[in-house]
C-alpha positions as CSV (number, residue, x, y, z in Angstrom):
1,M,-9.2,5.6,-14.6
2,T,-7.1,2.6,-15.3
3,T,-7.6,-0.4,-13.1
4,T,-4.6,-1.7,-11.3
5,M,-5.3,-5.3,-11.9
6,S,-2.7,-7.2,-14.0
7,L,-3.1,-6.7,-17.7
8,S,-4.2,-10.3,-18.3
9,S,-6.9,-10.0,-15.6
10,Q,-8.1,-6.7,-17.0
11,I,-8.5,-8.4,-20.4
12,K,-10.4,-11.4,-19.0
13,S,-12.6,-9.1,-17.0
14,I,-13.9,-7.2,-20.0
15,Y,-13.7,-10.1,-22.6
16,P,-17.4,-11.0,-22.7
17,S,-18.4,-7.4,-23.5
18,L,-16.0,-7.1,-26.5
19,T,-17.0,-7.1,-30.1
20,K,-15.9,-10.0,-32.4
21,A,-13.0,-8.0,-33.8
22,E,-11.9,-6.8,-30.3
23,K,-11.9,-10.4,-29.1
24,K,-9.4,-11.2,-31.9
25,V,-7.2,-8.4,-30.5
26,A,-7.6,-9.7,-26.9
27,D,-6.8,-13.3,-27.9
28,Y,-3.7,-12.2,-29.8
29,I,-2.4,-10.1,-26.9
30,L,-2.9,-12.8,-24.3
31,K,-1.0,-15.3,-26.4
32,H,1.9,-12.9,-27.4
33,L,2.5,-10.7,-24.3
34,D,6.2,-11.7,-24.3
35,I,6.8,-10.1,-27.7
36,L,4.0,-7.5,-27.9
37,N,6.0,-4.6,-26.6
38,T,8.3,-4.7,-29.7
39,K,5.3,-4.4,-32.1
40,T,4.1,-1.2,-33.6
41,L,0.4,-0.4,-33.9
42,S,0.6,-1.0,-37.7
43,Q,2.3,-4.4,-37.2
44,M,-0.3,-5.5,-34.7
45,S,-3.1,-4.4,-37.1
46,K,-1.6,-6.4,-40.0
47,T,-1.0,-9.5,-37.9
48,V,-4.4,-9.7,-36.3
49,H,-6.2,-8.5,-39.5
50,V,-8.1,-5.7,-37.8
51,G,-8.0,-2.0,-38.2
52,E,-5.7,0.2,-36.0
53,A,-8.9,1.9,-34.8
54,T,-10.2,-1.4,-33.4
55,I,-6.9,-1.9,-31.5
56,M,-7.1,1.5,-30.0
57,R,-10.8,1.1,-29.1
58,F,-9.8,-2.1,-27.3
59,I,-7.0,-0.2,-25.4
60,Y,-9.4,2.5,-24.4
61,K,-11.9,-0.1,-23.1
62,L,-9.2,-1.4,-20.8
63,G,-8.9,2.1,-19.4
64,Y,-5.6,3.2,-20.9
65,E,-5.3,6.7,-22.4
66,N,-2.9,5.9,-25.2
67,L,-0.7,3.2,-26.7
68,A,2.3,4.2,-24.7
69,Q,0.5,3.7,-21.4
70,F,-0.7,0.3,-22.6
71,K,2.8,-0.8,-23.4
72,V,4.0,0.2,-20.0
73,A,1.3,-2.3,-18.6
74,I,2.7,-4.9,-21.0
75,I,6.2,-4.5,-19.6
76,Q,4.9,-4.7,-16.0
77,E,2.9,-7.9,-16.9
78,N,6.0,-9.5,-18.4
79,L,8.1,-8.7,-15.3
80,I,5.4,-10.5,-13.2
81,N,5.4,-13.5,-15.6
82,D,9.2,-13.7,-15.5
83,K,9.0,-14.1,-11.7
84,S,6.3,-16.7,-12.0
85,E,7.9,-19.3,-14.2
86,E,7.5,-22.1,-11.7
87,D,5.1,-24.8,-12.9
88,N,1.6,-24.2,-11.7
89,E,1.2,-28.0,-11.3
90,S,3.3,-27.9,-8.2
91,A,1.7,-26.9,-4.9
92,E,4.0,-23.9,-4.5
93,G,3.5,-22.7,-8.1
94,Y,-0.3,-23.0,-7.7
95,A,-0.1,-21.1,-4.4
96,K,1.7,-18.3,-6.2
97,F,-1.0,-18.2,-8.9
98,V,-3.7,-18.0,-6.3
99,Y,-1.8,-15.2,-4.6
100,K,-1.6,-13.3,-7.9
101,L,-5.4,-13.5,-8.3
102,L,-6.0,-12.3,-4.7
103,K,-3.6,-9.4,-5.2
104,D,-5.5,-8.5,-8.4
105,T,-8.7,-8.6,-6.4
106,I,-7.3,-6.2,-3.8
107,R,-6.2,-3.8,-6.6
108,A,-9.6,-3.9,-8.4
109,N,-11.5,-2.5,-5.4
110,A,-11.2,0.9,-3.7
111,K,-11.0,0.6,0.1
112,E,-13.8,3.1,0.3
113,D,-16.1,0.7,-1.5
114,I,-15.3,-2.1,0.9
115,E,-16.0,0.2,3.7
116,K,-19.4,1.2,2.2
117,V,-20.4,-2.4,2.1
118,A,-19.4,-2.9,5.7
119,K,-21.5,0.1,6.7
120,L,-24.5,-1.1,4.6
121,I,-24.4,-4.4,6.5
122,E,-24.1,-2.6,9.8
123,T,-27.2,-0.5,9.1
124,A,-29.4,-3.1,7.4
125,S,-32.3,-4.6,9.3
126,H,-31.6,-7.9,7.4
127,V,-29.1,-9.1,4.8
128,Y,-29.7,-11.5,2.0
129,F,-26.7,-13.2,0.4
130,F,-27.8,-14.3,-3.1
131,G,-25.9,-16.9,-5.2
132,N,-26.5,-20.0,-7.2
133,G,-24.3,-22.7,-8.8
134,T,-20.7,-22.2,-7.7
135,S,-21.5,-18.8,-6.2
136,G,-24.1,-20.4,-4.0
137,Y,-21.4,-21.8,-1.8
138,S,-20.0,-18.3,-1.3
139,A,-23.5,-17.0,-0.4
140,Q,-23.9,-19.7,2.2
141,V,-20.5,-19.2,3.8
142,A,-21.2,-15.4,3.8
143,A,-24.4,-15.9,5.7
144,Y,-22.7,-18.2,8.2
145,R,-19.8,-15.8,8.7
146,F,-22.0,-12.8,9.4
147,F,-24.6,-14.7,11.4
148,R,-21.8,-15.5,13.9
149,A,-21.0,-11.8,14.0
150,G,-24.6,-11.0,15.2
151,V,-26.0,-9.9,11.8
152,S,-29.6,-10.9,10.9
153,C,-29.0,-12.6,7.6
154,E,-29.5,-15.6,5.4
155,G,-28.0,-17.2,2.3
156,I,-30.4,-17.8,-0.6
157,T,-29.3,-20.3,-3.3
158,D,-32.6,-21.6,-4.7
159,V,-33.5,-19.4,-7.8
160,H,-37.3,-19.5,-7.1
161,M,-36.8,-18.5,-3.5
162,M,-34.4,-15.8,-4.6
163,T,-37.0,-14.4,-6.9
164,M,-39.7,-14.4,-4.2
165,K,-37.4,-12.9,-1.6
166,S,-36.3,-10.1,-4.1
167,A,-39.9,-9.3,-4.8
168,L,-40.5,-8.8,-1.0
169,V,-37.3,-7.0,0.1
170,K,-37.7,-3.7,2.0
171,K,-35.8,-0.4,1.8
172,D,-34.0,-1.0,5.1
173,E,-32.7,-4.4,4.1
174,L,-29.7,-5.3,2.0
175,V,-29.0,-7.8,-0.8
176,I,-25.4,-8.9,-1.6
177,A,-25.3,-10.9,-4.9
178,F,-22.4,-13.2,-5.9
179,S,-21.9,-14.1,-9.6
180,Q,-18.7,-15.2,-11.2
181,S,-19.7,-14.0,-14.7
182,G,-22.1,-11.2,-13.6
183,D,-24.4,-12.3,-16.5
184,N,-26.4,-15.0,-14.7
185,S,-30.0,-14.5,-15.9
186,D,-31.5,-15.7,-12.6
187,M,-29.4,-13.3,-10.6
188,I,-30.1,-10.4,-12.9
189,H,-33.9,-11.1,-12.8
190,A,-33.8,-11.0,-9.0
191,A,-31.6,-7.9,-8.9
192,K,-34.1,-6.0,-11.0
193,F,-36.8,-6.8,-8.4
194,V,-34.5,-5.6,-5.6
195,K,-33.9,-2.3,-7.4
196,K,-37.6,-1.9,-8.0
197,N,-38.2,-2.2,-4.3
198,Q,-35.5,0.5,-3.7
199,C,-33.5,-2.0,-1.6
200,P,-29.7,-1.4,-1.6
201,I,-27.8,-4.1,-3.6
202,V,-24.1,-5.0,-3.6
203,T,-22.7,-7.0,-6.5
204,I,-19.6,-9.1,-6.3
205,T,-18.5,-10.3,-9.8
206,G,-15.5,-11.2,-11.9
207,R,-16.6,-9.0,-14.9
208,T,-16.3,-5.2,-14.8
209,H,-18.8,-4.7,-17.7
210,S,-21.4,-7.3,-16.6
211,F,-25.1,-6.7,-16.5
212,L,-25.2,-7.5,-12.8
213,S,-22.5,-5.1,-11.8
214,K,-24.4,-2.2,-13.5
215,L,-27.3,-2.8,-11.1
216,G,-25.2,-2.6,-7.9
217,D,-25.3,0.4,-5.6
218,V,-21.8,-0.7,-4.8
219,S,-20.1,-3.1,-7.2
220,L,-17.0,-5.1,-6.1
221,F,-14.9,-7.1,-8.4
222,H,-12.7,-10.2,-8.0
223,A,-10.0,-11.4,-10.4
224,P,-11.8,-12.9,-13.4
225,L,-11.6,-16.6,-14.2
226,S,-12.4,-18.2,-17.5
227,L,-14.3,-21.5,-17.7
228,T,-11.5,-22.6,-20.2
229,D,-8.7,-21.9,-17.7
230,K,-7.0,-25.1,-16.7
231,S,-7.0,-23.8,-13.1
232,Y,-10.8,-23.3,-13.0
233,Y,-12.2,-26.8,-13.2
234,G,-15.2,-27.1,-10.8
235,G,-15.0,-23.5,-9.6
236,T,-13.3,-24.0,-6.2
237,L,-10.8,-21.3,-7.1
238,G,-13.6,-18.9,-7.8
239,I,-15.1,-19.6,-4.4
240,I,-11.7,-18.9,-2.8
241,I,-11.5,-15.5,-4.5
242,Q,-15.2,-14.6,-3.7
243,E,-14.6,-15.5,0.0
244,F,-11.5,-13.4,0.1
245,I,-13.6,-10.3,-0.8
246,L,-16.0,-11.4,1.9
247,E,-13.2,-11.6,4.5
248,L,-12.1,-8.0,3.5
249,I,-15.6,-6.8,4.2
250,F,-15.9,-8.8,7.4
251,K,-12.6,-7.4,8.7
252,I,-13.8,-3.9,8.4
253,Y,-17.3,-4.7,9.8
254,S,-15.8,-6.5,12.8
255,Q,-13.4,-3.6,13.5
256,R,-16.4,-1.2,13.5
257,N,-18.4,-3.5,15.8
258,L,-15.7,-5.1,17.9
259,E,-17.5,-5.6,21.2
260,K,-20.7,-7.0,19.6
261,V,-18.8,-9.4,17.3
262,D,-16.6,-10.6,20.2
263,E,-19.6,-11.3,22.4
264,I,-21.5,-13.2,19.7
265,Q,-18.5,-15.2,18.8
266,R,-18.0,-16.1,22.5
267,V,-21.7,-17.1,23.0
268,T,-21.9,-19.2,19.8
269,T,-18.5,-20.9,20.5
270,L,-19.7,-21.7,24.0
271,S,-23.0,-23.1,22.8
272,T,-21.3,-25.4,20.3
273,D,-18.7,-26.4,22.8
274,L,-21.4,-27.4,25.3
275,F,-23.2,-29.4,22.6
276,H,-20.1,-31.4,21.9
277,K,-19.5,-32.0,25.6
278,T,-23.0,-33.2,26.0
279,L,-22.8,-35.5,23.0
280,Y,-19.5,-36.9,24.3
281,N,-20.8,-37.5,27.7
282,D,-23.9,-39.2,26.4
283,T,-21.7,-41.4,24.2
284,E,-19.5,-42.4,27.1
285,K,-22.6,-43.1,29.2
286,T,-24.0,-45.4,26.5
287,K,-20.7,-47.3,26.3
288,D,-20.7,-47.8,30.1
289,E,-24.2,-49.2,30.0
290,D,-23.3,-51.6,27.2
């Protein structure tokens, strides 16, 4: 089944799993999308210096059934690009770029899979959010978000702690693992322990053919980002996209548990409000005494 992500996102998503020859095809396509629809299979083969069979194998890996279907995707991609000519250096242009990635993220995941994750969180006795590096920020925010919704959970970002926790997880618990590439060796090591303990695991990655995604009982995907993309830099954009998936899950979870979430939100908001009032009063009292 063909993914509904934009063609460029599809290619970036599978890029690490391609052969050397297939990567040549991918690089050529990404650089020449505007003229590619006028090229025959034979012309592409001669230009890229690979066999026609290699190009077709690449097209099949993307999920297209034939060359005609692939060319339709090229036309659609070019229409999107024509509407997005504004410079990404401007705030509005960058916002449009982010919106495109978020839209690709929605298209990459079936609503049923998002609902499965919400239900797994609902039934788990405890939830671990795993992530290190850039994805560690997403794991921490996820733990904060669901803790304030009444979920027993924690974010684990230290790789040694992650390994120890994964070796001790129980069948009635849940692990949700974030990884931009899906090929993080520390995360894969931990995920294998989780599987061995028969604990459910959800993976959230930017690569559809990654090692980590293959280990997920439910695998969710966000629009892929390349470390060489000018927009990537320190990974903040990746965090935005990962947190967007988190919000999609949270929305469904909160709808299923509305009264519980509302009550926890009320109690936690009141507790922090009282803390700030106490701090303010103590500060004012100290000023008066001075």
